[in-house]
Backbone and ligand atoms as CSV (ligand in chain L), in Angstrom:
chain,resi,resn,atom,element,x,y,z
A,1,MET,N,N,0.781,-1.229,0.189
A,1,MET,CA,C,-0.042,-0.004,-0.008
A,1,MET,C,C,0.964,1.157,0.011
A,2,HIS,N,N,1.396,1.563,-1.105
A,2,HIS,CA,C,2.187,2.810,-1.238
A,2,HIS,C,C,1.250,3.849,-1.609
A,3,GLY,N,N,1.711,5.075,-1.346
A,3,GLY,CA,C,0.895,6.243,-1.715
A,3,GLY,C,C,1.012,6.508,-3.284
A,4,PRO,N,N,0.794,7.691,-3.568
A,4,PRO,CA,C,0.891,8.013,-5.055
A,4,PRO,C,C,2.314,7.604,-5.475
A,5,VAL,N,N,2.624,7.074,-6.721
A,5,VAL,CA,C,3.735,6.706,-7.084
A,5,VAL,C,C,4.594,7.748,-7.744
A,6,SER,N,N,5.757,7.990,-6.995
A,6,SER,CA,C,6.513,9.011,-7.764
A,6,SER,C,C,7.598,8.350,-8.627
A,7,SER,N,N,7.283,8.394,-9.830
A,7,SER,CA,C,7.880,7.432,-10.647
A,7,SER,C,C,9.420,7.041,-10.662
A,8,ASP,N,N,10.123,8.159,-10.513
A,8,ASP,CA,C,11.588,7.859,-10.590
A,8,ASP,C,C,12.432,7.683,-9.355
A,9,ARG,N,N,11.687,7.411,-8.254
A,9,ARG,CA,C,12.313,7.226,-7.011
A,9,ARG,C,C,13.214,6.123,-6.897
A,10,THR,N,N,12.645,4.958,-7.238
A,10,THR,CA,C,13.467,3.668,-7.252
A,10,THR,C,C,13.427,3.215,-8.764
A,11,PRO,N,N,14.446,3.342,-9.431
A,11,PRO,CA,C,14.344,2.938,-10.757
A,11,PRO,C,C,14.158,1.350,-11.063
A,12,ARG,N,N,14.385,0.521,-9.919
A,12,ARG,CA,C,14.083,-0.936,-10.194
A,12,ARG,C,C,12.552,-1.233,-10.159
A,13,ASP,N,N,11.741,-0.214,-9.747
A,13,ASP,CA,C,10.355,-0.431,-9.754
A,13,ASP,C,C,9.910,-0.562,-11.311
A,14,ALA,N,N,10.668,-0.119,-12.111
A,14,ALA,CA,C,10.296,-0.084,-13.549
A,14,ALA,C,C,10.160,-1.574,-14.131
A,15,ASP,N,N,11.122,-2.526,-13.492
A,15,ASP,CA,C,10.979,-3.919,-13.946
A,15,ASP,C,C,9.667,-4.532,-13.432
A,16,SER,N,N,9.296,-4.299,-12.156
A,16,SER,CA,C,8.285,-5.031,-11.432
A,16,SER,C,C,7.003,-4.368,-12.118
A,17,SER,N,N,6.960,-3.268,-12.554
A,17,SER,CA,C,5.763,-2.645,-12.956
A,17,SER,C,C,5.137,-3.484,-14.287
A,18,VAL,N,N,6.052,-4.167,-14.816
A,18,VAL,CA,C,5.617,-5.023,-15.950
A,18,VAL,C,C,4.570,-5.893,-15.503
A,19,ALA,N,N,4.711,-6.514,-14.289
A,19,ALA,CA,C,3.742,-7.453,-13.580
A,19,ALA,C,C,2.573,-6.781,-13.471
A,20,ARG,N,N,2.402,-5.523,-13.146
A,20,ARG,CA,C,1.334,-4.885,-12.853
A,20,ARG,C,C,0.231,-4.525,-13.774
A,21,VAL,N,N,0.053,-5.539,-14.793
A,21,VAL,CA,C,-1.042,-5.266,-15.785
A,21,VAL,C,C,-2.250,-5.508,-15.077
A,22,PRO,N,N,-3.375,-4.619,-15.369
A,22,PRO,CA,C,-4.511,-4.830,-14.734
A,22,PRO,C,C,-5.154,-6.357,-14.832
A,23,ILE,N,N,-5.763,-6.646,-13.814
A,23,ILE,CA,C,-6.569,-7.895,-13.843
A,23,ILE,C,C,-7.731,-7.760,-14.595
A,24,ASP,N,N,-8.016,-8.625,-15.545
A,24,ASP,CA,C,-9.184,-8.476,-16.368
A,24,ASP,C,C,-10.308,-9.282,-15.463
A,25,GLN,N,N,-11.507,-8.865,-15.741
A,25,GLN,CA,C,-12.483,-9.460,-14.912
A,25,GLN,C,C,-12.724,-10.941,-14.989
A,26,GLN,N,N,-12.348,-11.529,-16.307
A,26,GLN,CA,C,-12.560,-12.936,-16.494
A,26,GLN,C,C,-11.529,-13.763,-15.580
A,27,GLN,N,N,-10.284,-13.074,-15.668
A,27,GLN,CA,C,-9.225,-13.804,-14.813
A,27,GLN,C,C,-9.514,-13.631,-13.359
A,28,ALA,N,N,-9.966,-12.605,-12.864
A,28,ALA,CA,C,-10.501,-12.428,-11.466
A,28,ALA,C,C,-11.502,-13.610,-11.231
A,29,GLY,N,N,-12.470,-13.747,-11.954
A,29,GLY,CA,C,-13.516,-14.669,-11.797
A,29,GLY,C,C,-12.936,-16.160,-11.699
A,30,THR,N,N,-11.912,-16.448,-12.705
A,30,THR,CA,C,-11.421,-17.660,-12.757
A,30,THR,C,C,-10.687,-18.096,-11.381
A,31,VAL,N,N,-9.929,-17.143,-11.007
A,31,VAL,CA,C,-9.215,-17.275,-9.707
A,31,VAL,C,C,-10.058,-17.566,-8.530
A,32,ILE,N,N,-11.160,-16.830,-8.427
A,32,ILE,CA,C,-11.988,-17.021,-7.407
A,32,ILE,C,C,-12.888,-18.407,-7.420
A,33,THR,N,N,-13.168,-18.699,-8.711
A,33,THR,CA,C,-13.822,-19.991,-8.954
A,33,THR,C,C,-12.941,-21.119,-8.664
A,34,ASP,N,N,-11.791,-21.122,-9.126
A,34,ASP,CA,C,-10.930,-22.087,-8.855
A,34,ASP,C,C,-10.643,-22.348,-7.157
A,35,LEU,N,N,-10.502,-21.123,-6.578
A,35,LEU,CA,C,-10.299,-21.246,-5.074
A,35,LEU,C,C,-11.511,-21.859,-4.493
A,36,LYS,N,N,-12.835,-21.532,-4.916
A,36,LYS,CA,C,-13.890,-22.020,-4.219
A,36,LYS,C,C,-13.904,-23.623,-4.538
A,37,LEU,N,N,-13.477,-24.137,-5.755
A,37,LEU,CA,C,-13.679,-25.479,-5.942
A,37,LEU,C,C,-12.622,-26.132,-5.039
A,38,GLU,N,N,-11.430,-25.488,-4.961
A,38,GLU,CA,C,-10.380,-26.080,-4.223
A,38,GLU,C,C,-10.791,-26.228,-2.776
A,39,LEU,N,N,-11.322,-25.083,-2.188
A,39,LEU,CA,C,-11.751,-25.078,-0.811
A,39,LEU,C,C,-12.854,-25.997,-0.469
A,40,ASN,N,N,-13.728,-26.228,-1.611
A,40,ASN,CA,C,-14.746,-27.217,-1.311
A,40,ASN,C,C,-14.182,-28.685,-1.335
A,41,ARG,N,N,-13.184,-28.886,-2.069
A,41,ARG,CA,C,-12.666,-30.191,-2.139
A,41,ARG,C,C,-11.931,-30.384,-0.687
A,42,MET,N,N,-11.272,-29.474,-0.171
A,42,MET,CA,C,-10.643,-29.395,1.059
A,42,MET,C,C,-11.498,-29.689,2.230
A,43,GLN,N,N,-12.651,-28.815,2.118
A,43,GLN,CA,C,-13.796,-29.045,3.060
A,43,GLN,C,C,-14.352,-30.359,3.263
A,44,ARG,N,N,-14.508,-30.956,1.925
A,44,ARG,CA,C,-14.986,-32.352,1.925
A,44,ARG,C,C,-13.927,-33.281,2.500
A,45,THR,N,N,-12.742,-33.037,2.170
A,45,THR,CA,C,-11.695,-33.947,2.830
A,45,THR,C,C,-11.655,-33.908,4.424
A,46,ILE,N,N,-11.863,-32.568,4.955
A,46,ILE,CA,C,-12.039,-32.371,6.269
A,46,ILE,C,C,-13.159,-33.152,6.838
A,47,ARG,N,N,-14.307,-33.144,6.252
A,47,ARG,CA,C,-15.537,-33.693,6.547
A,47,ARG,C,C,-15.297,-35.171,6.754
A,48,LEU,N,N,-14.848,-35.687,5.590
A,48,LEU,CA,C,-14.726,-37.251,5.543
A,48,LEU,C,C,-13.552,-37.709,6.580
A,49,THR,N,N,-12.681,-37.008,6.728
A,49,THR,CA,C,-11.543,-37.251,7.907
A,49,THR,C,C,-12.097,-37.388,9.083
A,50,ILE,N,N,-12.883,-36.192,9.549
A,50,ILE,CA,C,-13.543,-36.275,10.858
A,50,ILE,C,C,-14.452,-37.360,10.968
A,51,GLN,N,N,-15.240,-37.586,10.031
A,51,GLN,CA,C,-16.293,-38.592,10.056
A,51,GLN,C,C,-15.587,-40.112,10.093
A,52,ALA,N,N,-14.497,-40.205,9.478
A,52,ALA,CA,C,-13.855,-41.566,9.621
A,52,ALA,C,C,-13.303,-41.892,11.058
A,53,LYS,N,N,-12.746,-40.710,11.617
A,53,LYS,CA,C,-12.329,-40.854,12.980
A,53,LYS,C,C,-13.283,-41.087,13.984
A,54,LEU,N,N,-14.511,-40.405,13.744
A,54,LEU,CA,C,-15.535,-40.492,14.668
A,54,LEU,C,C,-16.191,-42.059,14.629
A,55,SER,N,N,-16.045,-42.576,13.546
A,55,SER,CA,C,-16.688,-43.976,13.391
A,55,SER,C,C,-16.130,-44.930,14.416
A,56,GLY,N,N,-14.850,-44.646,14.902
A,56,GLY,CA,C,-14.295,-45.366,16.016
A,56,GLY,C,C,-14.865,-45.232,17.231
A,57,LEU,N,N,-15.823,-44.271,17.480
A,57,LEU,CA,C,-16.543,-44.042,18.715
A,57,LEU,C,C,-17.861,-44.637,18.684
A,58,GLN,N,N,-18.366,-44.960,17.555
A,58,GLN,CA,C,-19.784,-45.465,17.349
A,58,GLN,C,C,-19.856,-46.676,18.040
A,59,GLY,N,N,-21.081,-46.849,18.649
A,59,GLY,CA,C,-21.592,-47.950,19.405
A,59,GLY,C,C,-20.782,-48.009,20.725
A,60,ARG,N,N,-20.087,-47.092,21.177
A,60,ARG,CA,C,-19.346,-47.006,22.431
A,60,ARG,C,C,-19.755,-45.971,23.342
A,61,SER,N,N,-19.260,-45.984,24.528
A,61,SER,CA,C,-19.752,-44.860,25.412
A,61,SER,C,C,-18.515,-44.820,26.523
A,62,CYS,N,N,-18.552,-43.406,27.106
A,62,CYS,CA,C,-17.588,-43.331,28.130
A,62,CYS,C,C,-18.187,-43.809,29.413
A,63,GLY,N,N,-17.352,-43.894,30.328
A,63,GLY,CA,C,-17.847,-44.545,31.690
A,63,GLY,C,C,-18.856,-43.744,32.561
A,64,THR,N,N,-18.923,-42.461,32.281
A,64,THR,CA,C,-19.814,-41.766,33.124
A,64,THR,C,C,-20.583,-40.727,32.210
A,65,LEU,N,N,-21.821,-40.189,32.803
A,65,LEU,CA,C,-22.583,-39.114,32.160
A,65,LEU,C,C,-21.749,-37.930,31.801
A,66,GLU,N,N,-20.894,-37.455,32.891
A,66,GLU,CA,C,-20.129,-36.302,32.634
A,66,GLU,C,C,-19.053,-36.479,31.456
A,67,ALA,N,N,-18.528,-37.606,31.407
A,67,ALA,CA,C,-17.539,-37.857,30.317
A,67,ALA,C,C,-18.243,-37.865,29.008
A,68,ASN,N,N,-19.367,-38.467,28.949
A,68,ASN,CA,C,-20.035,-38.522,27.686
A,68,ASN,C,C,-20.347,-37.153,27.235
A,69,GLN,N,N,-20.839,-36.285,28.350
A,69,GLN,CA,C,-21.176,-34.892,27.956
A,69,GLN,C,C,-20.176,-34.118,27.412
A,70,ALA,N,N,-18.889,-34.339,28.124
A,70,ALA,CA,C,-17.842,-33.684,27.699
A,70,ALA,C,C,-17.307,-34.097,26.363
A,71,LEU,N,N,-17.450,-35.239,26.061
A,71,LEU,CA,C,-17.096,-35.881,24.663
A,71,LEU,C,C,-18.055,-35.065,23.633
A,72,ALA,N,N,-19.491,-35.088,23.876
A,72,ALA,CA,C,-20.402,-34.556,23.044
A,72,ALA,C,C,-20.032,-32.900,22.795
A,73,THR,N,N,-19.767,-32.357,23.908
A,73,THR,CA,C,-19.281,-30.862,23.779
A,73,THR,C,C,-18.057,-30.689,22.970
A,74,ALA,N,N,-17.057,-31.482,23.188
A,74,ALA,CA,C,-15.788,-31.368,22.378
A,74,ALA,C,C,-16.130,-31.617,21.016
A,75,LEU,N,N,-16.775,-32.745,20.676
A,75,LEU,CA,C,-17.130,-33.020,19.334
A,75,LEU,C,C,-17.938,-31.927,18.593
A,76,HIS,N,N,-18.824,-31.331,19.207
A,76,HIS,CA,C,-19.560,-30.169,18.805
A,76,HIS,C,C,-18.647,-29.012,18.443
A,77,GLU,N,N,-17.810,-28.687,19.336
A,77,GLU,CA,C,-16.980,-27.581,19.136
A,77,GLU,C,C,-16.064,-27.746,17.940
A,78,LEU,N,N,-15.473,-28.918,17.890
A,78,LEU,CA,C,-14.547,-29.357,16.818
A,78,LEU,C,C,-15.268,-29.153,15.431
A,79,ILE,N,N,-16.582,-29.738,15.331
A,79,ILE,CA,C,-17.085,-29.723,13.973
A,79,ILE,C,C,-17.751,-28.413,13.634
A,80,ASP,N,N,-18.136,-27.732,14.597
A,80,ASP,CA,C,-18.773,-26.468,14.623
A,80,ASP,C,C,-17.676,-25.394,13.861
A,81,GLY,N,N,-16.474,-25.758,14.408
A,81,GLY,CA,C,-15.463,-24.857,13.901
A,81,GLY,C,C,-15.202,-25.203,12.418
A,82,GLN,N,N,-15.694,-26.204,11.918
A,82,GLN,CA,C,-15.617,-26.560,10.598
A,82,GLN,C,C,-16.864,-26.338,9.713
A,83,GLY,N,N,-17.801,-25.638,10.466
A,83,GLY,CA,C,-19.187,-25.388,9.704
A,83,GLY,C,C,-19.889,-26.577,9.538
A,84,LEU,N,N,-19.704,-27.532,10.515
A,84,LEU,CA,C,-20.616,-28.784,10.393
A,84,LEU,C,C,-21.458,-29.101,11.426
A,85,ARG,N,N,-22.327,-30.004,11.155
A,85,ARG,CA,C,-23.314,-30.501,12.168
A,85,ARG,C,C,-23.409,-31.935,11.929
A,86,VAL,N,N,-23.868,-32.715,13.017
A,86,VAL,CA,C,-24.156,-34.118,12.737
A,86,VAL,C,C,-25.442,-34.268,12.189
A,87,GLN,N,N,-25.754,-35.273,11.448
A,87,GLN,CA,C,-27.027,-35.440,10.831
A,87,GLN,C,C,-27.844,-36.528,11.700
A,88,CYS,N,N,-29.025,-36.032,12.078
A,88,CYS,CA,C,-29.861,-36.828,12.813
A,88,CYS,C,C,-30.246,-38.111,12.179
A,89,SER,N,N,-29.999,-39.403,12.839
A,89,SER,CA,C,-30.030,-40.541,12.193
A,89,SER,C,C,-31.496,-40.882,11.975
A,90,GLU,N,N,-32.491,-40.058,12.595
A,90,GLU,CA,C,-34.003,-40.487,12.576
A,90,GLU,C,C,-34.543,-39.674,11.448
A,91,CYS,N,N,-34.223,-38.293,11.473
A,91,CYS,CA,C,-34.976,-37.691,10.387
A,91,CYS,C,C,-34.003,-36.783,9.398
A,92,GLY,N,N,-32.786,-37.011,9.636
A,92,GLY,CA,C,-31.881,-36.463,8.594
A,92,GLY,C,C,-31.536,-34.958,8.652
A,93,HIS,N,N,-32.177,-34.317,9.769
A,93,HIS,CA,C,-31.934,-32.694,9.933
A,93,HIS,C,C,-30.452,-32.682,10.533
A,94,PRO,N,N,-29.830,-31.552,10.200
A,94,PRO,CA,C,-28.551,-31.087,11.019
A,94,PRO,C,C,-28.904,-31.094,12.346
A,95,ALA,N,N,-27.994,-31.601,13.194
A,95,ALA,CA,C,-28.382,-31.528,14.532
A,95,ALA,C,C,-26.964,-31.317,15.516
A,96,ILE,N,N,-27.291,-31.126,16.676
A,96,ILE,CA,C,-26.012,-30.991,17.626
A,96,ILE,C,C,-26.204,-32.268,18.537
A,97,LEU,N,N,-25.041,-32.984,18.599
A,97,LEU,CA,C,-25.213,-34.272,19.465
A,97,LEU,C,C,-24.986,-33.852,21.020
A,98,ARG,N,N,-25.985,-34.226,21.771
A,98,ARG,CA,C,-25.907,-33.882,23.179
A,98,ARG,C,C,-26.067,-35.178,23.999
A,99,VAL,N,N,-25.820,-35.136,25.439
A,99,VAL,CA,C,-26.031,-36.308,26.147
A,99,VAL,C,C,-26.861,-35.822,27.334
A,100,SER,N,N,-27.979,-36.505,27.334
A,100,SER,CA,C,-29.075,-36.041,28.329
A,100,SER,C,C,-29.111,-37.137,29.569
A,101,PRO,N,N,-29.182,-36.626,30.678
A,101,PRO,CA,C,-29.331,-37.586,31.856
A,101,PRO,C,C,-30.622,-38.569,31.639
A,102,ARG,N,N,-30.582,-39.524,32.043
A,102,ARG,CA,C,-31.796,-40.469,31.783
A,102,ARG,C,C,-32.005,-41.359,32.977
A,103,LYS,N,N,-33.034,-41.454,33.398
A,103,LYS,CA,C,-33.452,-42.502,34.452
A,103,LYS,C,C,-32.869,-43.966,34.010
A,104,GLY,N,N,-32.316,-44.648,34.895
A,104,GLY,CA,C,-31.913,-45.975,34.541
A,104,GLY,C,C,-30.842,-46.229,33.613
A,105,SER,N,N,-30.311,-44.905,33.167
A,105,SER,CA,C,-29.096,-44.914,32.340
A,105,SER,C,C,-28.079,-44.009,32.904
A,106,PRO,N,N,-27.194,-44.513,33.778
A,106,PRO,CA,C,-26.194,-43.797,34.452
A,106,PRO,C,C,-25.279,-43.039,33.539
A,107,ARG,N,N,-25.122,-43.494,32.475
A,107,ARG,CA,C,-24.092,-42.817,31.454
A,107,ARG,C,C,-24.765,-41.856,30.454
A,108,GLY,N,N,-26.112,-41.675,30.621
A,108,GLY,CA,C,-26.916,-40.675,29.883
A,108,GLY,C,C,-27.382,-41.270,28.551
A,109,ALA,N,N,-27.930,-40.336,27.724
A,109,ALA,CA,C,-28.549,-40.825,26.443
A,109,ALA,C,C,-27.936,-39.911,25.250
A,110,PHE,N,N,-27.572,-40.416,24.390
A,110,PHE,CA,C,-27.016,-39.492,23.199
A,110,PHE,C,C,-28.210,-39.095,22.483
A,111,VAL,N,N,-28.559,-37.744,22.307
A,111,VAL,CA,C,-29.645,-37.287,21.516
A,111,VAL,C,C,-29.184,-36.322,20.425
A,112,PHE,N,N,-29.920,-36.191,19.356
A,112,PHE,CA,C,-29.874,-35.269,18.389
A,112,PHE,C,C,-30.680,-33.953,18.741
A,113,ASP,N,N,-30.150,-32.983,18.960
A,113,ASP,CA,C,-30.786,-31.736,19.280
A,113,ASP,C,C,-30.957,-30.952,17.982
A,114,HIS,N,N,-32.126,-30.624,17.601
A,114,HIS,CA,C,-32.305,-29.670,16.453
A,114,HIS,C,C,-33.678,-29.038,16.467
A,115,SER,N,N,-33.792,-28.131,15.695
A,115,SER,CA,C,-35.190,-27.508,15.444
A,115,SER,C,C,-35.833,-27.937,14.136
A,116,ILE,N,N,-36.970,-28.409,14.312
A,116,ILE,CA,C,-37.884,-28.860,13.243
A,116,ILE,C,C,-39.156,-27.958,13.206
A,117,ASP,N,N,-39.262,-27.411,12.084
A,117,ASP,CA,C,-40.352,-26.416,11.974
A,117,ASP,C,C,-40.419,-25.412,13.158
A,118,GLY,N,N,-39.152,-25.102,13.431
A,118,GLY,CA,C,-38.984,-24.007,14.443
A,118,GLY,C,C,-39.219,-24.494,15.978
A,119,ARG,N,N,-39.511,-25.616,16.039
A,119,ARG,CA,C,-39.523,-26.297,17.323
A,119,ARG,C,C,-38.346,-27.147,17.808
A,120,ARG,N,N,-37.723,-26.815,18.998
A,120,ARG,CA,C,-36.695,-27.639,19.319
A,120,ARG,C,C,-37.168,-29.083,19.631
A,121,THR,N,N,-36.370,-30.028,19.009
A,121,THR,CA,C,-36.818,-31.517,18.974
A,121,THR,C,C,-35.570,-32.261,19.242
A,122,PHE,N,N,-35.835,-33.288,20.013
A,122,PHE,CA,C,-34.741,-34.245,20.310
A,122,PHE,C,C,-35.021,-35.691,19.696
A,123,HIS,N,N,-34.061,-36.155,18.982
A,123,HIS,CA,C,-34.355,-37.507,18.512
A,123,HIS,C,C,-33.159,-38.263,18.965
A,124,GLY,N,N,-33.283,-39.776,18.754
A,124,GLY,CA,C,-32.396,-40.580,19.268
A,124,GLY,C,C,-32.470,-41.024,20.765
A,125,GLY,N,N,-31.461,-41.070,21.480
A,125,GLY,CA,C,-31.646,-41.581,22.790
A,125,GLY,C,C,-31.031,-42.885,23.150
A,126,ALA,N,N,-30.081,-43.314,22.298
A,126,ALA,CA,C,-29.230,-44.458,22.616
A,126,ALA,C,C,-28.353,-44.174,23.826
A,127,GLY,N,N,-27.858,-45.288,24.384
A,127,GLY,CA,C,-26.958,-45.072,25.532
A,127,GLY,C,C,-25.441,-45.256,24.932
A,128,VAL,N,N,-25.318,-45.245,23.570
A,128,VAL,CA,C,-23.956,-45.290,23.102
A,128,VAL,C,C,-23.801,-44.142,21.801
A,129,VAL,N,N,-22.755,-43.945,21.446
A,129,VAL,CA,C,-22.487,-42.900,20.436
A,129,VAL,C,C,-23.163,-43.597,19.131
A,130,PRO,N,N,-24.100,-42.780,18.562
A,130,PRO,CA,C,-24.769,-43.180,17.357
A,130,PRO,C,C,-23.801,-43.154,16.056
A,131,GLU,N,N,-24.274,-43.618,14.964
A,131,GLU,CA,C,-23.399,-43.428,13.813
A,131,GLU,C,C,-23.505,-41.811,13.586
A,132,LEU,N,N,-22.364,-41.360,13.312
A,132,LEU,CA,C,-22.194,-39.878,13.079
A,132,LEU,C,C,-22.043,-39.497,11.662
A,133,ARG,N,N,-22.916,-39.047,10.969
A,133,ARG,CA,C,-22.633,-38.364,9.621
A,133,ARG,C,C,-22.614,-36.935,9.697
A,134,LEU,N,N,-21.707,-36.325,8.974
A,134,LEU,CA,C,-21.411,-34.910,9.108
A,134,LEU,C,C,-22.211,-34.231,7.886
A,135,VAL,N,N,-22.852,-33.156,8.134
A,135,VAL,CA,C,-23.356,-32.290,7.139
A,135,VAL,C,C,-23.057,-30.876,7.357
A,136,SER,N,N,-23.360,-30.134,6.385
A,136,SER,CA,C,-22.933,-28.640,6.415
A,136,SER,C,C,-23.930,-27.983,7.559
A,137,LYS,N,N,-23.414,-26.996,8.249
A,137,LYS,CA,C,-24.343,-26.348,9.150
A,137,LYS,C,C,-25.390,-25.437,8.352
A,138,PRO,N,N,-26.710,-25.492,8.649
A,138,PRO,CA,C,-27.634,-24.965,7.952
A,138,PRO,C,C,-27.430,-23.224,8.105
A,139,THR,N,N,-27.908,-22.597,7.180
A,139,THR,CA,C,-27.852,-21.224,7.182
A,139,THR,C,C,-28.955,-20.773,8.049
A,140,ARG,N,N,-28.707,-19.717,8.692
A,140,ARG,CA,C,-29.726,-19.189,9.507
A,140,ARG,C,C,-31.104,-18.811,8.857
A,141,ARG,N,N,-32.156,-19.104,9.622
A,141,ARG,CA,C,-33.465,-18.735,8.876
A,141,ARG,C,C,-33.584,-17.335,8.732
A,142,GLY,N,N,-34.196,-16.789,7.622
A,142,GLY,CA,C,-34.469,-15.488,7.396
A,142,GLY,C,C,-33.280,-14.552,6.916
A,143,LYS,N,N,-32.074,-15.400,6.677
A,143,LYS,CA,C,-30.911,-14.646,6.181
A,143,LYS,C,C,-30.846,-15.203,4.635
A,144,ARG,N,N,-31.835,-14.754,3.863
A,144,ARG,CA,C,-31.830,-15.068,2.387
A,144,ARG,C,C,-30.440,-14.903,1.703
A,145,ALA,N,N,-29.954,-13.804,2.012
A,145,ALA,CA,C,-28.793,-13.256,1.341
A,145,ALA,C,C,-27.596,-14.242,1.548
A,146,ALA,N,N,-27.510,-14.647,2.793
A,146,ALA,CA,C,-26.536,-15.533,3.276
A,146,ALA,C,C,-26.677,-16.850,2.621
A,147,ALA,N,N,-27.907,-17.247,2.544
A,147,ALA,CA,C,-28.118,-18.585,2.001
A,147,ALA,C,C,-27.931,-18.530,0.384
A,148,ALA,N,N,-28.246,-17.573,-0.288
A,148,ALA,CA,C,-28.103,-17.365,-1.625
A,148,ALA,C,C,-26.472,-17.376,-1.879
A,149,ASP,N,N,-25.884,-16.821,-0.942
A,149,ASP,CA,C,-24.377,-16.561,-1.114
A,149,ASP,C,C,-23.651,-18.062,-0.946
A,150,ARG,N,N,-24.234,-18.818,-0.152
A,150,ARG,CA,C,-23.641,-20.215,0.130
A,150,ARG,C,C,-24.008,-21.166,-0.932
A,151,SER,N,N,-25.135,-21.087,-1.434
A,151,SER,CA,C,-25.761,-22.105,-2.351
A,151,SER,C,C,-24.795,-22.187,-3.604
A,152,GLY,N,N,-24.148,-20.982,-3.926
A,152,GLY,CA,C,-23.275,-20.992,-5.020
A,152,GLY,C,C,-22.213,-22.047,-4.976
A,153,ASN,N,N,-21.546,-22.357,-3.732
A,153,ASN,CA,C,-20.453,-23.296,-3.743
A,153,ASN,C,C,-20.966,-24.349,-2.880
A,154,ALA,N,N,-22.133,-24.690,-2.464
A,154,ALA,CA,C,-22.564,-25.808,-1.815
A,154,ALA,C,C,-22.442,-27.041,-2.548
A,155,GLU,N,N,-21.788,-28.058,-1.895
A,155,GLU,CA,C,-21.679,-29.237,-2.715
A,155,GLU,C,C,-23.017,-30.053,-2.795
A,156,GLY,N,N,-23.887,-29.812,-1.814
A,156,GLY,CA,C,-25.193,-30.480,-2.015
A,156,GLY,C,C,-25.601,-30.797,-0.606
A,157,GLY,N,N,-25.884,-29.814,0.194
A,157,GLY,CA,C,-26.426,-29.942,1.611
A,157,GLY,C,C,-27.753,-30.406,1.405
A,158,SER,N,N,-27.892,-31.677,2.016
A,158,SER,CA,C,-29.212,-32.410,1.778
A,158,SER,C,C,-30.233,-31.453,2.616
A,159,ALA,N,N,-31.330,-31.568,1.922
A,159,ALA,CA,C,-32.467,-30.658,2.623
A,159,ALA,C,C,-33.144,-31.375,3.818
L,1,ZN,ZN,ZN,-34.140,-35.824,13.934
């Protein structure tokens, strides 16, 4: 970020100025499109990597309710940072995995916490980690602009 260029100050600048041809619009568009594609691929790799690791937890449980809750929280923070949610195995909605205390189940129950038709709903309830499939975090309701913005590069977030 230099100010106005006083041309003769550094003679060497003359060389590098050759590279300073204006970016044409098409080129700019290509760079951005390429980057989006590449980031989508990386995002997909991240999602599949996390999902593969998580499959090692499936059907298992920590020894205590607190440990299971800590696991669910850590898991949520991890995937939330990647713009991901777990997919409810019952209805397919993007959800947050939580562990609720439950009578007769000292280690708690794994539930999918999500909003369906604007109402907070819980599905699942197994005593062990359910199968965890990762999906993109839904865009907030009423934010059409953001949704439109995202749909351009979405790989296919299931409805
Ligand atoms: Zn559900």
